[in-house]
C-alpha positions as CSV (number, residue, x, y, z in Angstrom):
1,M,123.3,95.4,90.2
2,T,126.6,94.8,88.4
3,T,126.6,91.9,86.0
4,E,129.9,90.1,86.2
5,T,131.1,88.0,83.2
6,S,134.7,87.3,84.2
7,T,136.2,83.9,84.3
8,D,136.2,84.1,88.1
9,H,132.4,84.7,88.1
10,V,131.8,81.8,85.8
11,S,133.9,79.5,88.0
12,L,132.0,80.8,91.1
13,T,128.5,80.2,89.7
14,A,129.5,76.7,88.5
15,R,129.7,75.8,92.2
16,V,127.1,78.1,93.8
17,R,123.9,79.5,92.2
18,V,121.2,81.8,93.5
19,P,118.1,79.6,93.5
20,D,116.0,80.2,90.3
21,T,112.6,79.9,92.0
22,T,109.6,82.1,92.4
23,L,110.1,82.0,96.2
24,A,113.7,83.2,95.8
25,R,112.8,85.9,93.3
26,E,110.0,87.2,95.5
27,A,112.3,87.2,98.6
28,A,114.9,89.2,96.7
29,E,112.3,91.7,95.5
30,L,110.9,92.2,98.9
31,V,114.2,92.8,100.6
32,R,115.5,95.0,97.8
33,D,112.4,97.2,98.0
34,T,112.3,97.4,101.9
35,T,115.9,97.8,102.9
36,S,118.8,100.0,102.1
37,E,121.3,99.2,99.3
38,L,123.8,98.5,102.1
39,I,121.7,95.8,103.8
40,Y,120.6,94.3,100.5
41,H,124.1,93.8,99.2
42,H,125.4,92.6,102.5
43,S,122.5,90.0,102.7
44,C,123.3,88.7,99.2
45,R,127.0,88.4,100.1
46,V,126.0,86.4,103.2
47,F,124.3,83.9,101.0
48,W,127.3,83.6,98.7
49,F,129.8,83.3,101.5
50,G,127.6,80.9,103.5
51,A,127.0,78.7,100.5
52,L,130.7,78.6,99.6
53,Q,131.5,77.7,103.2
54,G,128.9,75.0,103.0
55,R,130.5,73.5,99.9
56,R,133.9,73.7,101.5
57,R,132.6,71.9,104.6
58,D,130.8,69.3,102.4
59,L,127.4,70.2,104.0
60,S,124.2,69.2,102.4
61,F,121.9,72.3,102.6
62,D,118.8,73.7,100.9
63,P,120.0,76.7,98.8
64,E,116.6,78.2,98.8
65,L,116.2,78.2,102.6
66,L,119.8,79.5,102.9
67,Y,119.0,82.3,100.5
68,V,115.8,83.4,102.2
69,G,117.5,83.2,105.6
70,A,120.4,85.3,104.4
71,L,118.2,87.9,102.7
72,F,115.9,88.4,105.7
73,H,118.5,88.2,108.5
74,D,118.9,92.0,109.0
75,L,115.4,93.1,107.9
76,G,114.6,93.9,111.6
77,L,117.1,96.8,111.6
78,G,114.7,98.8,109.5
79,E,113.0,101.9,110.9
80,S,109.6,100.3,111.0
81,F,110.8,97.8,113.6
82,R,112.5,100.2,116.0
83,S,109.6,100.6,118.4
84,S,108.9,96.8,118.6
85,G,110.8,96.4,121.9
86,R,112.2,93.1,120.6
87,R,115.6,92.0,119.4
88,F,116.0,92.9,115.8
89,E,117.0,89.3,115.1
90,V,113.5,88.2,116.2
91,D,111.8,90.9,114.2
92,S,113.8,89.7,111.1
93,A,113.0,86.0,111.8
94,D,109.3,86.7,112.2
95,E,109.1,88.6,108.9
96,A,110.8,85.6,107.2
97,R,108.3,83.3,108.8
98,R,105.3,85.4,107.7
99,F,106.7,85.5,104.1
100,L,107.3,81.7,104.0
101,Q,104.0,80.7,105.6
102,A,102.1,83.0,103.2
103,R,103.5,80.9,100.4
104,G,102.7,77.5,101.9
105,V,106.3,76.5,102.8
106,A,106.5,73.4,105.0
107,E,106.7,74.2,108.7
108,D,110.0,72.4,109.2
109,S,111.6,74.6,106.6
110,V,110.0,77.7,108.1
111,R,111.5,76.7,111.5
112,R,115.0,76.3,110.0
113,V,114.9,79.8,108.5
114,W,113.5,81.4,111.6
115,T,116.2,79.7,113.8
116,A,118.9,80.6,111.4
117,I,118.0,84.3,111.5
118,A,117.2,84.5,115.2
119,L,120.6,82.9,116.2
120,H,122.9,84.6,113.7
121,T,124.4,86.9,116.3
122,T,124.8,84.1,118.9
123,P,128.2,82.6,118.4
124,G,129.0,79.0,119.3
125,I,125.6,77.5,118.8
126,P,124.5,77.7,115.1
127,S,127.5,75.6,113.9
128,F,126.1,72.6,115.8
129,M,122.6,72.9,114.2
130,E,121.1,72.2,110.8
131,P,123.3,73.3,107.8
132,E,121.0,76.2,106.9
133,V,121.3,77.6,110.4
134,A,125.0,77.1,110.6
135,L,125.6,78.7,107.2
136,V,123.6,81.9,107.7
137,T,125.8,82.6,110.7
138,A,129.0,81.5,108.7
139,G,128.1,84.0,106.0
140,V,127.4,86.8,108.4
141,E,130.7,86.1,110.3
142,Y,132.6,86.0,107.1
143,D,131.2,89.3,105.7
144,V,131.1,91.3,108.9
145,L,133.9,89.9,111.1
146,G,136.2,88.3,108.6
147,I,136.0,85.0,110.4
148,G,137.5,82.3,108.1
149,Y,138.6,84.9,105.7
150,E,141.4,82.7,104.2
151,D,139.0,79.8,103.8
152,L,137.8,81.2,100.5
153,S,140.0,82.2,97.6
154,P,140.8,85.8,96.7
155,A,139.2,85.1,93.3
156,D,135.9,84.1,94.9
157,R,135.9,87.1,97.2
158,A,136.6,89.4,94.3
159,A,133.8,87.9,92.2
160,I,131.2,88.2,95.0
161,V,132.2,91.8,95.9
162,A,131.9,92.6,92.1
163,L,128.4,91.3,92.2
164,H,127.5,93.0,95.5
165,P,129.9,95.8,96.3
166,R,130.8,96.8,99.8
167,P,132.1,100.5,99.7
168,D,133.0,101.8,103.2
169,F,131.2,98.7,104.6
170,K,132.8,98.5,108.0
171,R,131.7,102.1,109.0
172,R,128.3,101.9,107.3
173,I,127.3,98.5,108.8
174,L,128.2,99.7,112.3
175,G,126.0,102.8,111.6
176,A,123.1,100.5,110.5
177,F,123.5,98.4,113.7
178,T,123.6,101.5,115.9
179,D,120.5,103.1,114.2
180,G,118.6,99.8,114.4
181,V,119.1,99.1,118.1
182,R,119.6,102.5,119.6
183,P,115.8,102.9,120.3
184,K,115.7,99.7,122.2
185,P,119.0,99.4,124.2
186,E,117.5,96.8,126.6
187,T,117.5,94.3,123.8
188,T,121.3,94.3,123.7
189,F,121.7,92.6,127.1
190,G,123.8,89.6,126.8
191,N,124.5,89.9,123.0
192,V,127.1,91.5,120.7
193,K,125.1,94.6,119.9
194,A,125.9,95.9,123.4
195,D,129.4,96.5,122.1
196,V,128.0,98.6,119.2
197,L,126.0,100.9,121.5
198,E,128.9,101.2,124.0
199,H,131.1,102.5,121.2
200,Y,128.6,104.8,119.4
201,V,125.8,105.9,121.9
202,P,127.0,108.4,124.6
203,G,125.6,107.5,128.0
204,F,124.7,103.9,127.1
205,E,125.2,101.5,130.1
206,R,125.4,97.9,129.1
207,G,123.7,95.3,131.3
208,D,125.9,93.4,133.7
209,F,125.0,89.7,134.2
210,V,126.8,89.4,137.5
211,R,125.2,92.6,138.9
212,T,121.8,91.4,137.7
213,I,122.3,88.2,139.7
214,L,123.6,90.0,142.8
215,D,120.8,92.6,142.7
216,S,118.0,90.2,142.1
217,P,115.1,90.1,144.7
218,W,116.3,86.7,146.0
219,P,117.7,86.9,149.5
220,E,120.5,84.5,148.9
């Protein structure tokens, strides 16, 4: 990982710091060892962007919970989860829950992290929930979709990308999404990953909510 010593980085870390705890270090080690460089750096940026959005919105959040939620949020895209039959968000959330429970973290904190991960691709709901839930989604939306891009300064963006580079990120993250959900297309019904498979998987037919209602076994 690049060590950044510029004035921009010093200014950035004066406002946001990666938690210096055993839990945070073990989370980072696990995710770094079990995911690709692409997912690891993306997940770290999600923490930084989410935390900065939290400071900007004057939200009181637990940096450690936000960090774990950000790091684990895409773990379920990995190859070992592709036969689970479940949404990758749920696989990711369950892995985070196992990690936290094994270390004796309080159940309310575990619930917050689980919810933050499970809902990070469900727009319009997380922003009304606990800060950690809202900010994992805010970090994902910033890094992947560019939502709120101008909310943060160019200097902050540059410092974060220097720490966690994103070469060819748009194409590569779409590839990771495709590979992660292609084996279980039924899990994309009603969520944004249906868009991914429609673009990149020939023959994919997305679920139709209206057709599902009209074709249900109910007579009326």
